[in-house]
C-alpha atoms as an extended CHARMM CRD file, in Angstrom:
* protein
*
       185  EXT
         1         1  UNK       CA             13.1260000000       -6.0450000000      -16.1450000000  PROA      1               0.0000000000
         2         2  UNK       CA              9.4590000000       -4.7900000000      -16.4650000000  PROA      2               0.0000000000
         3         3  UNK       CA              8.5610000000       -1.1810000000      -17.1650000000  PROA      3               0.0000000000
         4         4  UNK       CA              7.1080000000       -0.8860000000      -13.5970000000  PROA      4               0.0000000000
         5         5  UNK       CA             10.3760000000       -2.2630000000      -12.1280000000  PROA      5               0.0000000000
         6         6  UNK       CA             12.3470000000        0.3090000000      -14.2960000000  PROA      6               0.0000000000
         7         7  UNK       CA             10.1330000000        3.0840000000      -13.0290000000  PROA      7               0.0000000000
         8         8  UNK       CA             10.3770000000        1.8660000000       -9.3710000000  PROA      8               0.0000000000
         9         9  UNK       CA             14.1650000000        2.0090000000       -9.6680000000  PROA      9               0.0000000000
        10        10  UNK       CA             14.0070000000        5.4010000000      -11.0380000000  PROA      10              0.0000000000
        11        11  UNK       CA             11.5550000000        6.8840000000       -8.6520000000  PROA      11              0.0000000000
        12        12  UNK       CA             12.4420000000        5.2550000000       -5.2600000000  PROA      12              0.0000000000
        13        13  UNK       CA             15.3490000000        7.5180000000       -4.6290000000  PROA      13              0.0000000000
        14        14  UNK       CA             13.2530000000       10.6350000000       -5.5620000000  PROA      14              0.0000000000
        15        15  UNK       CA             10.6580000000        9.6650000000       -3.1360000000  PROA      15              0.0000000000
        16        16  UNK       CA             13.0500000000        8.8500000000       -0.4520000000  PROA      16              0.0000000000
        17        17  UNK       CA             14.7000000000       12.2790000000       -0.9760000000  PROA      17              0.0000000000
        18        18  UNK       CA             11.4320000000       13.7810000000        0.0320000000  PROA      18              0.0000000000
        19        19  UNK       CA             11.3450000000       11.9130000000        3.3620000000  PROA      19              0.0000000000
        20        20  UNK       CA              8.8160000000        9.2320000000        2.1970000000  PROA      20              0.0000000000
        21        21  UNK       CA              8.9550000000        5.5590000000        1.2080000000  PROA      21              0.0000000000
        22        22  UNK       CA              7.9470000000        4.3850000000       -2.3110000000  PROA      22              0.0000000000
        23        23  UNK       CA              5.2680000000        1.8290000000       -1.2590000000  PROA      23              0.0000000000
        24        24  UNK       CA              4.3980000000        0.6240000000       -4.7510000000  PROA      24              0.0000000000
        25        25  UNK       CA              3.4130000000        1.8560000000       -8.0650000000  PROA      25              0.0000000000
        26        26  UNK       CA              1.1780000000        0.7840000000      -10.9050000000  PROA      26              0.0000000000
        27        27  UNK       CA              1.6850000000        1.4160000000      -14.4720000000  PROA      27              0.0000000000
        28        28  UNK       CA             -1.0510000000        0.8630000000      -17.0790000000  PROA      28              0.0000000000
        29        29  UNK       CA             -1.4970000000        1.6670000000      -20.7240000000  PROA      29              0.0000000000
        30        30  UNK       CA             -5.1170000000        2.6590000000      -21.8700000000  PROA      30              0.0000000000
        31        31  UNK       CA             -4.8720000000        3.0770000000      -25.8000000000  PROA      31              0.0000000000
        32        32  UNK       CA             -2.8720000000        6.2250000000      -26.3680000000  PROA      32              0.0000000000
        33        33  UNK       CA             -2.7570000000        7.2230000000      -22.7490000000  PROA      33              0.0000000000
        34        34  UNK       CA             -0.8760000000        5.8250000000      -19.7520000000  PROA      34              0.0000000000
        35        35  UNK       CA             -1.5930000000        5.9150000000      -16.0810000000  PROA      35              0.0000000000
        36        36  UNK       CA              1.4330000000        5.9940000000      -13.5130000000  PROA      36              0.0000000000
        37        37  UNK       CA              0.0110000000        5.6680000000       -9.9990000000  PROA      37              0.0000000000
        38        38  UNK       CA              2.7050000000        6.1260000000       -7.2500000000  PROA      38              0.0000000000
        39        39  UNK       CA              1.9080000000        5.2180000000       -3.6260000000  PROA      39              0.0000000000
        40        40  UNK       CA              3.9340000000        6.8490000000       -0.9910000000  PROA      40              0.0000000000
        41        41  UNK       CA              4.0440000000        6.1330000000        2.7340000000  PROA      41              0.0000000000
        42        42  UNK       CA              5.7510000000        7.7060000000        5.8330000000  PROA      42              0.0000000000
        43        43  UNK       CA              5.9310000000        6.6090000000        9.6300000000  PROA      43              0.0000000000
        44        44  UNK       CA              3.8910000000        9.6240000000       10.4990000000  PROA      44              0.0000000000
        45        45  UNK       CA              1.3490000000        9.2900000000        7.6090000000  PROA      45              0.0000000000
        46        46  UNK       CA              0.9530000000       11.0460000000        4.3710000000  PROA      46              0.0000000000
        47        47  UNK       CA             -0.4950000000       14.5390000000        3.9620000000  PROA      47              0.0000000000
        48        48  UNK       CA             -1.7810000000       16.1610000000        0.7130000000  PROA      48              0.0000000000
        49        49  UNK       CA              1.2480000000       18.4830000000        0.9620000000  PROA      49              0.0000000000
        50        50  UNK       CA              3.5120000000       15.3860000000        0.8580000000  PROA      50              0.0000000000
        51        51  UNK       CA              1.6660000000       14.0510000000       -2.2860000000  PROA      51              0.0000000000
        52        52  UNK       CA              2.0650000000       17.3830000000       -3.8980000000  PROA      52              0.0000000000
        53        53  UNK       CA              5.7980000000       17.7770000000       -3.0910000000  PROA      53              0.0000000000
        54        54  UNK       CA              6.5720000000       14.1750000000       -4.2620000000  PROA      54              0.0000000000
        55        55  UNK       CA              4.5000000000       14.6640000000       -7.4040000000  PROA      55              0.0000000000
        56        56  UNK       CA              6.4440000000       17.7180000000       -8.3590000000  PROA      56              0.0000000000
        57        57  UNK       CA              9.7280000000       15.9760000000       -7.8250000000  PROA      57              0.0000000000
        58        58  UNK       CA              8.6420000000       12.9270000000       -9.8280000000  PROA      58              0.0000000000
        59        59  UNK       CA              7.3820000000       15.0710000000      -12.6740000000  PROA      59              0.0000000000
        60        60  UNK       CA             10.5250000000       16.7940000000      -12.8950000000  PROA      60              0.0000000000
        61        61  UNK       CA             12.6500000000       13.6060000000      -13.0070000000  PROA      61              0.0000000000
        62        62  UNK       CA             10.2080000000       12.1010000000      -15.5340000000  PROA      62              0.0000000000
        63        63  UNK       CA             10.5480000000       15.0640000000      -17.7250000000  PROA      63              0.0000000000
        64        64  UNK       CA             14.3580000000       14.7300000000      -17.7650000000  PROA      64              0.0000000000
        65        65  UNK       CA             14.5650000000       11.0220000000      -18.0530000000  PROA      65              0.0000000000
        66        66  UNK       CA             11.4560000000       10.5130000000      -20.2510000000  PROA      66              0.0000000000
        67        67  UNK       CA             10.9170000000        6.8970000000      -19.5640000000  PROA      67              0.0000000000
        68        68  UNK       CA              7.2810000000        6.9650000000      -20.8150000000  PROA      68              0.0000000000
        69        69  UNK       CA              7.1890000000        7.9930000000      -24.5540000000  PROA      69              0.0000000000
        70        70  UNK       CA              3.4080000000        8.6340000000      -24.6980000000  PROA      70              0.0000000000
        71        71  UNK       CA              1.1850000000       10.8300000000      -22.9240000000  PROA      71              0.0000000000
        72        72  UNK       CA              0.4210000000        9.7990000000      -19.1990000000  PROA      72              0.0000000000
        73        73  UNK       CA             -1.1930000000       10.9020000000      -16.0730000000  PROA      73              0.0000000000
        74        74  UNK       CA              0.7440000000       10.8050000000      -12.8470000000  PROA      74              0.0000000000
        75        75  UNK       CA             -1.1010000000       10.2310000000       -9.7800000000  PROA      75              0.0000000000
        76        76  UNK       CA              0.5530000000       10.2930000000       -6.1860000000  PROA      76              0.0000000000
        77        77  UNK       CA             -1.1930000000        9.1700000000       -3.0190000000  PROA      77              0.0000000000
        78        78  UNK       CA             -1.1830000000        7.2990000000        0.1870000000  PROA      78              0.0000000000
        79        79  UNK       CA             -1.6990000000        3.5120000000       -0.0950000000  PROA      79              0.0000000000
        80        80  UNK       CA             -4.5160000000        3.9000000000        2.3070000000  PROA      80              0.0000000000
        81        81  UNK       CA             -5.8600000000        1.5210000000        5.1240000000  PROA      81              0.0000000000
        82        82  UNK       CA             -6.5580000000       -1.1890000000        2.7690000000  PROA      82              0.0000000000
        83        83  UNK       CA             -3.1720000000       -0.8640000000        1.1630000000  PROA      83              0.0000000000
        84        84  UNK       CA             -1.8870000000       -3.2650000000       -1.4660000000  PROA      84              0.0000000000
        85        85  UNK       CA              1.0890000000       -5.4150000000       -0.4700000000  PROA      85              0.0000000000
        86        86  UNK       CA              3.7730000000       -5.6190000000       -3.0930000000  PROA      86              0.0000000000
        87        87  UNK       CA              6.9420000000       -6.9230000000       -1.5630000000  PROA      87              0.0000000000
        88        88  UNK       CA              7.9290000000       -9.7980000000        0.7610000000  PROA      88              0.0000000000
        89        89  UNK       CA              9.1670000000       -7.0330000000        3.3330000000  PROA      89              0.0000000000
        90        90  UNK       CA              5.5890000000       -5.4320000000        3.1610000000  PROA      90              0.0000000000
        91        91  UNK       CA              3.9260000000       -8.8170000000        3.8380000000  PROA      91              0.0000000000
        92        92  UNK       CA              6.2440000000       -9.3050000000        6.9140000000  PROA      92              0.0000000000
        93        93  UNK       CA              5.0840000000       -6.0090000000        8.2680000000  PROA      93              0.0000000000
        94        94  UNK       CA              1.6560000000       -7.1670000000        8.2870000000  PROA      94              0.0000000000
        95        95  UNK       CA              2.0730000000      -10.6670000000        9.8370000000  PROA      95              0.0000000000
        96        96  UNK       CA             -0.7610000000      -11.0330000000       12.4520000000  PROA      96              0.0000000000
        97        97  UNK       CA             -3.1390000000       -8.8150000000       10.4620000000  PROA      97              0.0000000000
        98        98  UNK       CA             -6.0280000000       -9.9610000000        8.1220000000  PROA      98              0.0000000000
        99        99  UNK       CA             -5.3480000000       -9.7350000000        4.4610000000  PROA      99              0.0000000000
       100       100  UNK       CA             -7.2620000000      -10.5220000000        1.3270000000  PROA      100             0.0000000000
       101       101  UNK       CA             -5.3800000000      -12.4510000000       -1.5000000000  PROA      101             0.0000000000
       102       102  UNK       CA             -6.2790000000      -12.9380000000       -5.0100000000  PROA      102             0.0000000000
       103       103  UNK       CA             -4.2500000000      -15.5870000000       -6.8750000000  PROA      103             0.0000000000
       104       104  UNK       CA             -3.4800000000      -15.6130000000      -10.5830000000  PROA      104             0.0000000000
       105       105  UNK       CA             -4.6750000000      -19.2560000000      -10.8440000000  PROA      105             0.0000000000
       106       106  UNK       CA             -6.8410000000      -21.3880000000       -8.5410000000  PROA      106             0.0000000000
       107       107  UNK       CA             -5.2390000000      -23.0390000000       -5.6910000000  PROA      107             0.0000000000
       108       108  UNK       CA             -7.1400000000      -25.9970000000       -4.1610000000  PROA      108             0.0000000000
       109       109  UNK       CA            -10.0890000000      -24.8740000000       -6.2580000000  PROA      109             0.0000000000
       110       110  UNK       CA            -10.2590000000      -21.2380000000       -5.3120000000  PROA      110             0.0000000000
       111       111  UNK       CA             -8.4930000000      -17.8680000000       -6.2740000000  PROA      111             0.0000000000
       112       112  UNK       CA             -9.7680000000      -15.6490000000       -3.3760000000  PROA      112             0.0000000000
       113       113  UNK       CA             -8.6090000000      -16.0500000000        0.3240000000  PROA      113             0.0000000000
       114       114  UNK       CA             -9.3160000000      -13.7230000000        3.1730000000  PROA      114             0.0000000000
       115       115  UNK       CA             -7.5660000000      -14.5680000000        6.4820000000  PROA      115             0.0000000000
       116       116  UNK       CA             -4.9020000000      -13.9570000000        9.0360000000  PROA      116             0.0000000000
       117       117  UNK       CA             -1.3550000000      -13.6410000000        7.8730000000  PROA      117             0.0000000000
       118       118  UNK       CA              0.6180000000      -15.9430000000        9.9800000000  PROA      118             0.0000000000
       119       119  UNK       CA              3.9930000000      -15.4570000000        8.1320000000  PROA      119             0.0000000000
       120       120  UNK       CA              6.2270000000      -16.1890000000        5.1450000000  PROA      120             0.0000000000
       121       121  UNK       CA              7.9240000000      -19.5270000000        4.7770000000  PROA      121             0.0000000000
       122       122  UNK       CA             10.2430000000      -20.3110000000        1.7280000000  PROA      122             0.0000000000
       123       123  UNK       CA              8.5080000000      -17.9060000000       -0.4790000000  PROA      123             0.0000000000
       124       124  UNK       CA              4.9390000000      -18.9250000000        0.5970000000  PROA      124             0.0000000000
       125       125  UNK       CA              2.4110000000      -16.8480000000        2.4680000000  PROA      125             0.0000000000
       126       126  UNK       CA              1.1950000000      -18.7530000000        5.4660000000  PROA      126             0.0000000000
       127       127  UNK       CA             -2.5240000000      -17.7140000000        5.6820000000  PROA      127             0.0000000000
       128       128  UNK       CA             -5.0330000000      -18.9440000000        8.3390000000  PROA      128             0.0000000000
       129       129  UNK       CA             -8.4680000000      -19.0680000000        6.8520000000  PROA      129             0.0000000000
       130       130  UNK       CA            -10.9860000000      -20.0950000000        9.5300000000  PROA      130             0.0000000000
       131       131  UNK       CA             -9.6360000000      -23.5390000000       10.7100000000  PROA      131             0.0000000000
       132       132  UNK       CA             -7.3290000000      -24.1690000000        7.8610000000  PROA      132             0.0000000000
       133       133  UNK       CA             -3.7570000000      -22.9450000000        7.2440000000  PROA      133             0.0000000000
       134       134  UNK       CA             -2.7880000000      -22.3640000000        3.6070000000  PROA      134             0.0000000000
       135       135  UNK       CA              0.6680000000      -22.0100000000        2.0970000000  PROA      135             0.0000000000
       136       136  UNK       CA              0.1510000000      -19.8490000000       -0.9550000000  PROA      136             0.0000000000
       137       137  UNK       CA              3.0920000000      -19.2590000000       -3.2590000000  PROA      137             0.0000000000
       138       138  UNK       CA              4.0400000000      -15.5560000000       -3.2310000000  PROA      138             0.0000000000
       139       139  UNK       CA              4.7140000000      -15.6260000000       -7.0680000000  PROA      139             0.0000000000
       140       140  UNK       CA              1.1850000000      -16.8670000000       -7.5920000000  PROA      140             0.0000000000
       141       141  UNK       CA             -0.3150000000      -13.8050000000       -5.8570000000  PROA      141             0.0000000000
       142       142  UNK       CA             -2.1560000000      -11.4310000000       -8.2800000000  PROA      142             0.0000000000
       143       143  UNK       CA             -3.1120000000       -8.9570000000       -5.6080000000  PROA      143             0.0000000000
       144       144  UNK       CA             -3.0780000000       -8.7850000000       -1.8260000000  PROA      144             0.0000000000
       145       145  UNK       CA             -4.5110000000       -5.9640000000        0.4920000000  PROA      145             0.0000000000
       146       146  UNK       CA             -4.6510000000       -5.3470000000        4.1570000000  PROA      146             0.0000000000
       147       147  UNK       CA             -8.2290000000       -5.8040000000        5.3310000000  PROA      147             0.0000000000
       148       148  UNK       CA             -8.9020000000       -2.8620000000        7.8130000000  PROA      148             0.0000000000
       149       149  UNK       CA            -10.4460000000       -3.8770000000       11.1900000000  PROA      149             0.0000000000
       150       150  UNK       CA            -12.2480000000       -0.6550000000       12.3490000000  PROA      150             0.0000000000
       151       151  UNK       CA            -12.2830000000       -1.6200000000       15.9780000000  PROA      151             0.0000000000
       152       152  UNK       CA             -8.4090000000       -1.7990000000       15.8740000000  PROA      152             0.0000000000
       153       153  UNK       CA             -8.4220000000        1.3860000000       13.7330000000  PROA      153             0.0000000000
       154       154  UNK       CA             -9.9010000000        3.5520000000       16.6430000000  PROA      154             0.0000000000
       155       155  UNK       CA             -7.3540000000        2.0030000000       19.1760000000  PROA      155             0.0000000000
       156       156  UNK       CA             -4.6320000000        2.7740000000       16.6940000000  PROA      156             0.0000000000
       157       157  UNK       CA             -5.8080000000        6.3820000000       16.2010000000  PROA      157             0.0000000000
       158       158  UNK       CA             -6.0480000000        6.8510000000       19.9990000000  PROA      158             0.0000000000
       159       159  UNK       CA             -2.4920000000        5.5300000000       20.4830000000  PROA      159             0.0000000000
       160       160  UNK       CA             -1.2560000000        7.9220000000       17.8110000000  PROA      160             0.0000000000
       161       161  UNK       CA             -2.7610000000       10.7780000000       19.5530000000  PROA      161             0.0000000000
       162       162  UNK       CA             -1.2980000000        9.8480000000       22.9440000000  PROA      162             0.0000000000
       163       163  UNK       CA              2.1300000000        9.4600000000       21.3810000000  PROA      163             0.0000000000
       164       164  UNK       CA              1.8780000000       12.7060000000       19.6080000000  PROA      164             0.0000000000
       165       165  UNK       CA              2.4050000000       11.3710000000       16.0760000000  PROA      165             0.0000000000
       166       166  UNK       CA             -0.3100000000       13.5430000000       14.5910000000  PROA      166             0.0000000000
       167       167  UNK       CA              1.4520000000       16.2190000000       12.5290000000  PROA      167             0.0000000000
       168       168  UNK       CA              1.3950000000       19.8890000000       13.6880000000  PROA      168             0.0000000000
       169       169  UNK       CA             -1.6650000000       21.5190000000       12.3810000000  PROA      169             0.0000000000
       170       170  UNK       CA             -3.6230000000       18.3700000000       12.0290000000  PROA      170             0.0000000000
       171       171  UNK       CA             -6.0960000000       17.5870000000       14.8800000000  PROA      171             0.0000000000
       172       172  UNK       CA             -8.2940000000       14.7690000000       15.5790000000  PROA      172             0.0000000000
       173       173  UNK       CA            -11.0490000000       15.3580000000       18.1320000000  PROA      173             0.0000000000
       174       174  UNK       CA            -12.4750000000       12.5480000000       20.5580000000  PROA      174             0.0000000000
       175       175  UNK       CA            -15.7470000000       12.7680000000       18.6340000000  PROA      175             0.0000000000
       176       176  UNK       CA            -13.8220000000       11.7260000000       15.4250000000  PROA      176             0.0000000000
       177       177  UNK       CA            -12.7410000000        8.6180000000       17.0200000000  PROA      177             0.0000000000
       178       178  UNK       CA            -16.2750000000        7.9860000000       18.0840000000  PROA      178             0.0000000000
       179       179  UNK       CA            -17.3700000000        8.1900000000       14.4740000000  PROA      179             0.0000000000
       180       180  UNK       CA            -14.8510000000        5.6310000000       13.4560000000  PROA      180             0.0000000000
       181       181  UNK       CA            -15.9500000000        3.3080000000       16.1720000000  PROA      181             0.0000000000
       182       182  UNK       CA            -19.6670000000        3.8440000000       15.2530000000  PROA      182             0.0000000000
       183       183  UNK       CA            -18.8480000000        2.9410000000       11.5110000000  PROA      183             0.0000000000
       184       184  UNK       CA            -17.4890000000       -0.4510000000       12.6350000000  PROA      184             0.0000000000
       185       185  UNK       CA            -20.6630000000       -1.3220000000       14.5530000000  PROA      185             0.0000000000
């Protein structure tokens, strides 16, 4: 098992205990220093307070378990609108959405694909790029991200406001939604 997988197994219950989902993590070593970047998500979004709370809990567990021998920096954040997709379940959540995929090795002469995710079939991503449908082996994916479509974003934000999913104390004004819509023009 890889170091990242070990860390994921250690930290997923810690994040879940704080009412969030461990979306993914990245662990990289830079000389004598390492970076542990943890992405958390929640059905109602992630606030700065969520990141602070989860960071404190992860720090406490890391101090006790000591899975990283050298000095490291811990970063906890939301995966963002252009979130990276790590697992088959995450890809399934984004069927029907546009994603950008980078492969480890070229497939039919190219490594980068940007298209509509039509599904998962026998371990392959079904990706519609223009008029061509590609079956890209999931194990060949180096990185895949959701491509935000800002016209849809303002509709999602408006829907969230109507459904009352904005957390107490956080407000979004109609003018804020207009700014999002203007950015996409």
